[in-house]
C-alpha angles and dihedrals in degrees: 000000000000110000093184113107115251115255120202109213119195125203114178115187142185122177093336099139092137095059112016096092091056091049094049094044091049087061098043091047094048119125089234106074108174099093142111115224116213112196113195119196110205094202094287118194098198129068097280093102090059089047091053095047092048092074113094107204125128091221092065119093125184135215115188117192119206095211136031113241096207094252110330098171094165096043091051092048090052092050089054094043090053094064098032117117101185130113088228135036126219125179119204114187113225094247096047131073138215117238114241094257095028097111093043090054095050098041094045092050096050091043091054092044107043092166087082122080097189130015140193130216125192123272131214120217117230133180129240092279093051094255115152110251093200092239129109135194101241093052099044109026112108115241093009115131132151084218095062111123123223089259091050091053093048092047092052096042090048085061091050095253112158104208105140121087110243089189091058099046129117118181135190108246093216091067094047089054088057099056136070111241115208102235096199098063122105113155096025092045100109099037090047089050093052092046091050092051094047091048090051088056099254117150129234129210135191134214113193097217129105111259105162147015122240115205121219112206140144096252100055117114093244095050121128093246087065097044095114092051093046091049092051095051093042090054092059094040088056091063090082098021094103095060099090089059088067089065091069109109100173112102094193091051094054090045088055090050093052106024092158097054114130087231098046093110093045098054108098107137125062091223086070094055095094092057091043091053095041092051094049093048090047092048093046090048089231096128099350099148093058098036091045087060091052092051090046091055090051091051092048091060111080094214098048092042091054090048092051091048091051098041103035105013087242124135140136093298093056091043092055090046089054093050092050092048093051093047090048090050091050093046090051093049091049091046092052090051089048094051094045090052091044094051090048091053094047094046089058099040104039113081125200115242 
């Protein structure tokens, strides 16, 4: 009898004929063998469906979608999650590969450290041909640190910083079954998932060993040639991005996240956490458009406005002062950029006589 816990491995694919076989074989050849492999075809038009269905292994399960959803990262993840049977969930992108001992490393670590709900192993960067680029995620990714506290992680994620390696993640299925996954997200999917888990109080762990290879190539969704498209979608996804933060119910935690807030000494009741968070995000200009709307709604209600005035000394007058201060700060910033640009132009075009 196999005593190893079952791992559900997801590989969603769309027109990935150049890489899919490597991704599948990296799973099948892994040292860890108690897994189910769910291959989701997102209405591919190349030969990758044939590649996927050519593997004869009773651990493989197929999902074939009739139409392409134009991205749909979260929705595809939910479809795979709905049929998965494993204790743990591992996603492998169709252009990435698992290292031979990757699953063993991850599963052994989380089994030995059950206090963690989701964990991250290190990831090696490879090029389009699979050549090692001698660079890894833990050493090079800005803001990543195994020493980051829960508050550090939430603060970074609240600002939209992607600093955790999706390719190196392993997650307990039971915690994914307890949360609501936003099915419209594509580009903010992973950072929104981590933010949701942290805000729900789930704990992350890190194992500093290489577990997967992340391929860098021109056709990937996050490539520089798609940066305008990525930015456009991410802008709209950020309109609801802040909502998981309102699930935090630990007053001491939010004070640790924003220790310099003007209201840090006034926050005493967890029912006031959403306002505290919204104001800090608004003041930091992280998600100010959306959180300003939330504050505006509170101030338009006579009862909540009176409560904010009595509890935090914050009313319409203070709100308008904040708006003016933020606009002035932005104007000064733009003005400085303008004058630097102007001086550079004139220094090149004006000749001494």
